[in-house]
C-alpha positions as CSV (number, residue, x, y, z in Angstrom):
1,X,67.2,218.3,42.0
2,X,70.9,217.7,41.5
3,X,72.7,214.4,41.0
4,X,76.2,213.3,41.9
5,X,77.9,210.0,40.9
6,X,79.3,208.4,44.0
7,X,80.9,205.3,42.5
8,X,83.3,206.1,39.7
9,X,86.4,204.2,38.7
10,X,89.2,206.0,36.9
11,X,92.0,204.4,34.9
12,X,93.9,204.1,38.2
13,X,91.5,201.2,39.0
14,X,93.4,198.5,37.2
15,X,91.1,196.2,35.2
16,X,87.9,198.0,36.1
17,X,88.2,201.6,35.0
18,X,89.0,203.4,31.8
19,X,88.3,207.2,32.1
20,X,90.7,209.9,33.2
21,X,89.9,212.1,36.2
22,X,90.0,215.3,34.0
23,X,87.6,213.9,31.5
24,X,85.2,212.9,34.2
25,X,85.4,216.3,35.7
26,X,84.7,218.0,32.4
27,X,81.7,215.8,31.7
28,X,80.2,216.3,35.2
29,X,80.6,220.1,34.7
30,X,78.9,219.9,31.3
31,X,76.0,218.0,32.9
32,X,75.6,220.6,35.6
33,X,76.5,218.3,38.5
34,X,77.6,220.0,41.7
35,X,80.2,217.4,42.6
36,X,81.7,214.0,41.6
37,X,83.3,211.1,43.5
38,X,86.0,208.7,42.6
39,X,86.2,205.4,44.3
40,X,89.1,203.6,42.7
41,X,89.7,200.0,43.6
42,X,92.5,199.4,46.0
43,X,94.5,202.6,45.6
44,X,94.4,206.4,45.8
45,X,96.9,207.1,43.0
46,X,94.5,209.4,41.2
47,X,93.2,211.3,44.2
48,X,95.4,214.4,43.8
49,X,94.9,214.7,40.0
50,X,91.1,214.2,40.5
51,X,90.9,216.8,43.3
52,X,92.8,219.4,41.2
53,X,90.7,218.8,38.0
54,X,87.4,218.8,39.9
55,X,88.3,222.1,41.6
56,X,89.3,223.7,38.3
57,X,85.9,222.6,36.9
58,X,84.0,224.1,39.9
59,X,83.0,220.8,41.3
60,X,83.0,219.5,44.9
61,X,85.4,216.5,44.8
62,X,84.6,213.5,46.9
63,X,87.5,211.0,47.3
64,X,86.7,207.4,48.2
65,X,88.3,204.0,48.1
66,X,86.9,200.6,47.2
67,X,88.7,198.2,49.4
68,X,88.6,194.5,49.6
69,X,89.1,193.2,53.1
70,X,90.1,189.6,53.4
71,X,88.6,187.5,56.1
72,X,89.8,184.4,57.8
73,X,87.6,181.4,57.7
74,X,86.6,180.2,61.2
75,X,88.4,177.1,62.4
76,X,86.2,174.6,64.2
77,X,86.9,174.3,67.9
78,X,88.4,171.1,69.2
79,X,85.7,168.6,70.4
80,X,82.9,170.0,68.3
């Protein structure tokens, strides 16, 4: 049975990630993983670098995004 990390933050996730895409790809390859995902927070700055490094390592790259969606608070209706 193979395993693939689906929630990985690179150093492009400001304040929540530290690793570089190339280092993650090398480690995943060394562990025999068939693929790896990055889900950086709020941006896709590292997507191209990650894709390139994952392909070089023979991995299936999965590109995701962790997004924060603001919601408006409901206003009470008049008369209620």
